C-alpha positions as CSV (number, residue, x, y, z in Angstrom):
1,X,-30.4,9.4,12.8
2,X,-30.9,11.5,9.6
3,X,-28.9,14.7,9.6
4,X,-29.9,17.7,7.8
5,X,-27.3,18.4,4.8
6,X,-27.2,22.0,6.1
7,X,-25.5,21.0,9.4
8,X,-22.9,18.6,7.9
9,X,-20.1,19.1,5.6
10,X,-20.7,18.7,1.8
11,X,-18.8,15.6,0.8
12,X,-18.8,16.8,-2.7
13,X,-17.3,20.1,-1.8
14,X,-14.4,18.5,-0.1
15,X,-14.0,15.9,-2.8
16,X,-13.9,18.5,-5.4
17,X,-11.4,20.7,-3.4
18,X,-9.1,18.0,-2.2
19,X,-9.2,16.2,-5.6
20,X,-8.3,19.1,-7.8
21,X,-5.4,18.2,-10.1
22,X,-2.0,20.1,-9.9
23,X,-0.8,21.7,-13.4
24,X,2.1,19.5,-14.8
25,X,5.5,20.9,-13.7
26,X,8.5,21.8,-15.8
27,X,11.0,18.9,-14.9
28,X,14.6,19.5,-13.9
29,X,17.1,17.0,-12.6
30,X,17.5,15.9,-8.9
31,X,20.1,13.2,-10.0
32,X,20.3,9.6,-8.7
33,X,19.9,10.8,-5.0
34,X,17.1,11.2,-2.5
35,X,16.0,14.6,-1.7
36,X,17.5,14.2,1.9
37,X,20.7,13.1,0.4
38,X,20.7,16.1,-2.0
39,X,20.3,18.6,1.2
40,X,22.5,16.8,3.2
41,X,20.0,15.6,5.9
42,X,19.1,12.6,7.2
43,X,16.5,10.1,5.2
44,X,13.4,9.5,6.6
45,X,11.5,5.8,6.3
46,X,9.1,5.0,3.7
47,X,6.7,1.8,3.5
48,X,5.7,0.3,0.3
49,X,2.6,-2.6,0.5
50,X,1.9,-4.8,-2.3
51,X,-1.1,-7.4,-2.5
52,X,-1.2,-10.3,-4.6
53,X,-4.8,-11.2,-5.5
54,X,-6.3,-14.7,-5.0
55,X,-4.0,-17.7,-4.6
56,X,-0.6,-18.6,-5.0
57,X,1.0,-21.8,-6.4
58,X,2.4,-23.3,-3.2
59,X,4.8,-25.6,-4.8
60,X,6.5,-22.9,-6.5
61,X,6.2,-20.3,-3.5
62,X,7.1,-21.6,-0.3
63,X,11.1,-22.6,0.1
64,X,11.4,-26.4,1.3
65,X,14.0,-25.5,4.1
66,X,14.5,-22.7,6.4
67,X,17.2,-20.5,8.1
68,X,19.6,-18.1,6.1
69,X,21.3,-21.2,4.0
70,X,17.7,-22.0,2.6
71,X,17.3,-22.8,-1.5
72,X,15.6,-19.9,-2.7
73,X,12.1,-21.1,-4.2
74,X,11.4,-21.0,-7.9
75,X,8.8,-18.2,-7.9
76,X,11.5,-15.6,-6.1
77,X,14.0,-16.2,-8.6
78,X,13.7,-12.8,-9.8
79,X,14.5,-11.3,-6.3
80,X,17.6,-13.5,-6.1
81,X,20.3,-10.2,-6.7
82,X,18.5,-8.9,-3.7
83,X,18.7,-12.4,-1.3
84,X,20.5,-10.1,1.3
85,X,17.4,-7.7,1.4
86,X,14.6,-9.6,1.6
87,X,13.3,-12.3,3.8
88,X,10.7,-15.0,3.3
89,X,8.1,-15.6,6.1
90,X,5.7,-18.8,6.1
91,X,2.7,-19.4,8.5
92,X,1.6,-16.0,9.5
93,X,-1.9,-15.3,9.2
94,X,-4.7,-13.3,10.8
95,X,-5.9,-15.4,13.5
96,X,-8.9,-13.8,15.6
97,X,-9.3,-11.8,12.2
98,X,-9.6,-14.2,9.7
99,X,-12.0,-14.0,7.1
100,X,-13.0,-15.8,4.2
101,X,-13.9,-15.8,0.6
102,X,-12.7,-12.9,-2.0
103,X,-13.0,-10.1,0.7
104,X,-9.3,-10.5,1.8
105,X,-7.8,-7.3,0.6
106,X,-10.4,-5.7,3.1
107,X,-8.5,-7.1,6.2
108,X,-5.1,-7.8,4.9
109,X,-3.3,-4.7,6.4
110,X,-5.8,-4.3,9.3
111,X,-6.2,-7.6,10.8
112,X,-9.9,-7.1,11.5
113,X,-12.8,-9.8,10.9
114,X,-15.0,-7.5,8.9
115,X,-18.0,-9.7,9.6
116,X,-17.2,-9.4,13.3
117,X,-20.9,-7.6,13.7
118,X,-23.6,-9.9,11.9
119,X,-25.5,-8.0,9.1
120,X,-23.0,-5.5,8.5
121,X,-19.1,-4.7,7.5
122,X,-16.9,-3.3,9.9
123,X,-13.3,-2.4,9.6
124,X,-10.3,-0.8,11.7
125,X,-7.1,1.2,10.3
126,X,-5.0,-0.2,8.4
127,X,-1.2,-0.7,8.9
128,X,0.0,1.7,6.3
129,X,-2.2,4.6,7.7
130,X,-0.7,4.2,11.1
131,X,2.7,4.6,9.5
132,X,1.4,7.4,7.4
133,X,0.4,9.3,10.6
134,X,3.9,9.2,12.4
135,X,6.4,9.2,9.7
136,X,5.4,12.5,7.8
137,X,4.5,15.1,7.1
138,X,4.5,14.9,3.5
139,X,2.5,16.7,0.8
140,X,0.6,13.5,0.2
141,X,-0.2,11.6,3.2
142,X,0.2,8.3,1.4
143,X,-0.3,7.2,-2.1
144,X,-3.3,4.6,-2.5
145,X,-3.0,2.8,-5.8
146,X,-4.7,-0.3,-7.5
147,X,-5.6,-1.9,-10.9
148,X,-8.9,0.2,-11.0
149,X,-10.4,3.2,-9.5
150,X,-12.8,3.5,-6.7
151,X,-13.5,1.9,-3.1
152,X,-14.0,-1.7,-1.7
153,X,-11.8,-4.6,-2.4
154,X,-9.6,-2.4,-4.9
155,X,-8.0,-0.5,-2.1
156,X,-5.8,-1.9,0.6
157,X,-5.9,1.0,2.9
158,X,-8.4,2.3,5.7
159,X,-8.5,5.6,7.6
160,X,-8.8,5.8,11.5
161,X,-12.3,5.0,11.2
162,X,-12.0,1.8,9.1
163,X,-13.4,3.5,6.2
164,X,-12.2,2.7,2.7
165,X,-9.6,5.2,1.4
166,X,-10.3,5.2,-2.7
167,X,-7.6,4.1,-4.6
168,X,-6.6,5.1,-8.2
169,X,-5.2,3.5,-11.4
170,X,-4.7,6.8,-13.0
171,X,-0.7,7.4,-13.8
172,X,-1.2,10.8,-14.9
173,X,-3.5,11.8,-12.0
174,X,-1.3,10.3,-9.5
175,X,1.8,12.3,-10.9
176,X,0.3,15.4,-11.2
177,X,-1.1,15.1,-7.5
178,X,2.4,14.4,-6.1
179,X,3.9,17.5,-6.9
180,X,3.4,21.2,-6.2
181,X,3.1,23.5,-9.1
182,X,6.0,25.1,-10.7
183,X,5.0,28.6,-11.3
184,X,4.0,31.4,-8.9
185,X,0.7,31.7,-10.3
186,X,-0.3,28.3,-10.0
187,X,1.0,28.2,-6.6
188,X,-1.3,31.0,-5.5
189,X,-4.3,28.9,-7.2
190,X,-3.5,25.9,-5.1
191,X,-2.7,28.0,-1.9
192,X,-6.4,29.5,-2.4
193,X,-7.9,25.8,-3.0
194,X,-6.3,24.7,0.5
195,X,-7.6,27.8,2.2
196,X,-11.3,27.3,0.8
197,X,-10.9,23.9,2.3
198,X,-9.9,24.7,5.3
199,X,-12.7,27.3,5.5
200,X,-15.4,24.6,4.6
201,X,-14.0,22.4,7.4
202,X,-14.2,25.3,10.0
203,X,-18.0,26.0,9.1
204,X,-18.5,22.2,9.3
205,X,-17.1,22.2,12.9
206,X,-19.2,24.7,14.2
207,X,-22.2,23.4,12.7
208,X,-21.8,19.7,13.7
209,X,-20.6,21.4,17.3
210,X,-23.9,23.1,17.7
211,X,-25.7,19.9,16.5
212,X,-24.1,17.6,18.8
213,X,-25.5,19.7,22.1
214,X,-28.9,18.5,20.8
215,X,-28.4,14.8,20.5
216,X,-28.4,11.8,22.6
217,X,-25.4,10.0,24.1
218,X,-25.3,7.5,20.9
219,X,-25.4,10.2,18.6
220,X,-23.0,12.3,20.3
221,X,-20.5,9.5,20.1
222,X,-21.1,9.1,16.2
223,X,-20.4,12.6,16.1
224,X,-17.2,12.6,17.8
225,X,-15.6,10.0,15.4
226,X,-17.3,12.3,12.5
227,X,-15.1,15.3,14.2
228,X,-12.2,13.0,14.7
229,X,-12.1,12.6,11.1
230,X,-12.7,16.2,10.4
231,X,-9.7,17.1,12.5
232,X,-7.7,14.8,10.7
233,X,-8.3,16.2,7.3
234,X,-7.7,19.9,8.9
235,X,-4.4,18.9,10.1
236,X,-2.9,17.6,6.9
237,X,-4.4,20.6,5.0
238,X,-2.2,22.9,7.5
239,X,0.9,20.4,6.7
240,X,0.2,20.7,3.0
241,X,0.1,24.5,2.9
242,X,3.3,24.5,4.7
243,X,5.1,22.0,2.1
244,X,3.4,24.2,-0.6
245,X,5.5,27.2,0.7
246,X,8.7,25.4,0.2
247,X,7.7,24.7,-3.5
248,X,8.3,21.4,-5.4
249,X,11.9,19.7,-5.5
250,X,13.7,19.4,-8.8
251,X,13.6,16.0,-10.4
252,X,14.4,14.1,-13.7
253,X,11.2,12.7,-14.8
254,X,12.5,11.9,-18.3
255,X,12.1,8.2,-18.0
256,X,8.5,8.6,-16.4
257,X,5.9,7.0,-18.5
258,X,2.3,8.0,-17.9
259,X,0.7,6.2,-20.7
260,X,0.5,2.2,-21.4
261,X,1.9,1.1,-24.6
262,X,0.0,-2.4,-24.4
263,X,-3.5,-1.8,-23.4
264,X,-4.3,-4.9,-21.1
265,X,-0.8,-5.5,-19.7
266,X,-0.9,-6.5,-15.9
267,X,3.0,-6.2,-16.0
268,X,3.3,-2.8,-17.5
269,X,0.3,-1.4,-15.6
270,X,2.4,-2.4,-12.1
271,X,5.5,-1.0,-13.5
272,X,4.3,2.4,-14.3
273,X,2.9,2.6,-10.7
274,X,6.1,1.1,-8.9
275,X,8.3,3.9,-11.1
276,X,5.8,6.7,-9.6
277,X,6.3,5.2,-6.3
278,X,10.1,5.4,-6.7
279,X,9.6,9.1,-7.8
280,X,7.6,10.1,-5.0
281,X,9.7,8.3,-2.4
282,X,13.0,9.8,-3.9
283,X,11.4,13.6,-4.0
284,X,9.8,12.7,-0.2
285,X,6.4,13.8,-1.5
286,X,5.2,10.7,0.4
287,X,6.4,7.9,2.4
288,X,4.0,5.4,2.3
289,X,2.3,3.5,-0.5
290,X,0.0,0.8,-1.0
291,X,-1.0,-1.0,-4.4
292,X,-3.4,-3.8,-4.9
293,X,-1.7,-5.9,-7.9
294,X,-4.9,-7.2,-9.5
295,X,-8.3,-8.3,-8.8
296,X,-10.0,-11.2,-6.7
297,X,-11.8,-12.1,-10.0
298,X,-10.6,-9.8,-12.4
299,X,-9.5,-8.0,-14.6
300,X,-8.6,-10.7,-17.3
301,X,-5.2,-9.4,-18.2
302,X,-3.8,-10.6,-21.6
303,X,-0.6,-12.4,-19.8
304,X,-3.0,-15.3,-17.9
305,X,-3.8,-16.4,-21.3
306,X,0.1,-16.5,-22.0
307,X,0.9,-18.4,-19.0
308,X,-1.8,-20.7,-19.6
309,X,-0.5,-21.6,-22.9
310,X,2.9,-21.7,-21.9
311,X,1.9,-24.4,-19.0
312,X,-0.3,-26.3,-21.4
313,X,-3.5,-25.6,-19.2
314,X,-7.0,-24.4,-20.5
315,X,-7.4,-20.6,-21.0
316,X,-9.1,-19.5,-17.9
317,X,-10.5,-16.1,-16.5
318,X,-8.5,-14.5,-13.6
319,X,-11.1,-16.0,-11.1
320,X,-10.7,-19.7,-12.1
321,X,-6.8,-19.4,-12.4
322,X,-6.9,-18.8,-8.9
323,X,-9.1,-21.2,-7.7
324,X,-7.5,-24.2,-10.2
325,X,-3.9,-23.1,-9.5
326,X,-4.2,-22.9,-5.8
327,X,-4.0,-25.8,-3.1
328,X,-3.0,-29.3,-3.2
329,X,-3.8,-30.0,-7.0
330,X,0.2,-31.3,-7.4
331,X,3.1,-29.5,-8.6
332,X,3.1,-30.9,-12.2
333,X,-0.8,-29.7,-12.7
334,X,-0.9,-27.2,-15.8
335,X,-3.2,-24.9,-13.7
336,X,-0.8,-24.9,-10.8
337,X,2.1,-24.1,-13.4
338,X,0.2,-21.5,-15.1
339,X,-0.5,-19.6,-11.7
340,X,3.4,-20.2,-10.9
341,X,4.1,-18.1,-14.0
342,X,1.8,-15.4,-12.5
343,X,3.6,-15.2,-9.3
344,X,7.0,-14.9,-10.9
345,X,5.7,-12.0,-12.8
346,X,5.0,-10.3,-9.7
347,X,8.1,-11.0,-8.1
348,X,9.9,-9.7,-11.0
349,X,8.0,-6.5,-10.7
350,X,8.8,-6.3,-6.9
351,X,12.8,-7.3,-8.0
352,X,12.4,-4.3,-10.6
353,X,11.2,-2.1,-7.9
354,X,14.1,-2.8,-5.5
355,X,16.8,-2.2,-8.6
356,X,15.3,1.4,-8.9
357,X,15.3,2.0,-5.0
358,X,18.8,0.5,-4.6
359,X,19.9,2.8,-7.6
360,X,19.2,5.8,-6.0
361,X,21.8,7.2,-3.3
362,X,20.6,8.2,0.3
363,X,22.2,10.3,2.6
364,X,23.1,6.6,4.4
365,X,23.3,4.0,2.0
366,X,20.6,3.4,-0.7
367,X,16.7,4.6,-0.7
368,X,16.2,0.6,-0.8
369,X,18.1,0.7,2.7
370,X,15.4,3.4,3.9
371,X,12.2,1.5,2.5
372,X,10.4,-1.4,4.2
373,X,8.4,-3.3,1.4
374,X,5.6,-5.6,2.3
375,X,4.8,-7.9,-0.4
376,X,2.4,-10.8,-0.1
377,X,-1.2,-11.9,-0.1
378,X,-3.8,-13.4,2.2
379,X,-4.5,-16.5,0.8
380,X,-2.5,-19.9,-0.1
381,X,-5.6,-21.2,-2.0
382,X,-8.8,-19.4,-3.0
383,X,-10.8,-18.9,0.6
384,X,-8.0,-20.5,2.6
385,X,-6.0,-18.0,4.5
386,X,-4.1,-19.9,6.9
387,X,-0.6,-19.0,6.1
388,X,-0.1,-15.7,4.3
389,X,2.4,-15.8,1.1
390,X,4.7,-12.9,2.7
391,X,8.1,-11.5,1.4
392,X,9.3,-8.5,3.7
393,X,12.3,-6.8,2.0
394,X,14.4,-3.3,2.2
395,X,14.9,-1.4,5.4
396,X,18.6,-2.7,5.9
397,X,19.3,0.6,7.5
398,X,16.2,0.4,9.8
399,X,17.5,-2.4,11.6
400,X,16.1,-5.5,9.5
401,X,18.0,-8.8,9.2
402,X,17.4,-10.3,5.9
403,X,18.6,-13.1,3.9
404,X,16.3,-15.9,5.5
405,X,13.3,-18.1,5.7
406,X,11.2,-18.0,8.8
407,X,8.4,-20.5,9.2
408,X,5.7,-20.8,12.0
409,X,3.4,-23.2,13.0
410,X,-0.2,-22.5,11.5
411,X,-2.2,-20.3,14.0
412,X,0.9,-19.8,16.4
413,X,2.1,-16.4,15.1
414,X,-0.3,-13.4,14.0
415,X,0.4,-11.4,11.0
416,X,0.2,-8.4,13.5
417,X,3.1,-9.3,14.9
418,X,5.1,-8.3,11.7
419,X,3.1,-5.2,11.4
420,X,4.1,-4.1,14.8
421,X,7.8,-4.9,14.1
422,X,7.5,-2.9,10.9
423,X,6.1,0.1,12.7
424,X,8.4,0.2,15.4
425,X,11.1,-0.1,12.9
426,X,9.7,3.0,10.8
427,X,10.1,4.8,13.9
428,X,6.4,4.8,14.9
429,X,5.7,5.0,18.6
430,X,3.3,2.4,19.1
431,X,3.1,-0.4,21.4
432,X,0.6,-2.9,19.7
433,X,-1.2,-3.5,16.8
434,X,-4.6,-5.4,16.4
435,X,-3.9,-8.9,17.8
436,X,0.1,-8.4,18.1
437,X,1.7,-10.2,21.1
438,X,5.2,-8.9,20.4
439,X,7.6,-7.7,17.5
440,X,9.5,-10.8,15.6
441,X,13.1,-10.3,17.0
442,X,14.4,-12.8,14.2
443,X,13.9,-10.3,11.7
444,X,15.9,-7.6,13.4
445,X,19.5,-6.9,13.4
């Protein structure tokens, strides 16, 4: 079916309106507290997801024993100070929703087999967006971050129709879009933009409603899906207008960096993004964030050469590092050791993120106590997704019990059980997620 442009919402108009950046605010100090703590209110739940691209070094990642007395794995050493605030989960995977190749980021948070319909790619809503639906409203529904801007496998998030939500890698854009403007004139401009977007949506709803009556049953169903998405956008615009009326929170951004010092540093990029997530969670401008920590086949960050040199391995591109360093090549293999260095660096970034959350006082405990962190990937070695490398951290005041290594036989426990567990502890009124059979009670206090 071909729709005449006059009958449909202009995608360019919506993107232009919704993507308009906000003025960089003058900054004051919130101190080392969450917004809720400052206002003596109950802290909401937060949820952050970090995806490891490609393979992991299995010899250094998976602990050798299970339970609460397990010996921490070499790759996880940077997290040792947070031992009581994270758990290692082994053996979880998408079973019915399993895919292969380098498209795992498409399904990591959805559990959907994207090739279920031959000749096409389909998807379903990602777990972060289910959470965002229920634990808002906030100024931004969620932060969708990556190592590059665009759509496809650089983004982990899919909306209610399974459509990719574009990710961004621009620190200043993230910062400016996180906060309402500071002065009255800029507030009026922002309110005018939101009102304009709502008027566009109202017109689209009327035009598409007229068109629907002229279509057959299948096309009417397609239009219903479209209208559902439009209503969802309209609801968020109304919420954003209400939040805009309250003004922006005061906070101390003196330590926030919006530019890289080292052009091709993987670690610095991750740290800059996680700092913005901390600030967003502290000020309650959003409660959900996802970040793809790199590409399945790139970019070729400088650190990869350093890790290869340190391990005595040949210098390789990112794609080859994932292939040569994963699998059963032996723990003394230089390529395996080089990939282990990458894994340890990623754990160090997450440990730093947890340090910052732990240092911020919440109304009850710390910001880390009210933040659930999902950190992991979808492959042991390239193209093999039978046991996802997974760490669950934070959320101790949300009912999680950490400090353990849990392990299940291959293909016996779906990753969706973990997603269901997370959603319920976040306070989301859900009974299931994708192929879930029930919550993982071993994780609950």
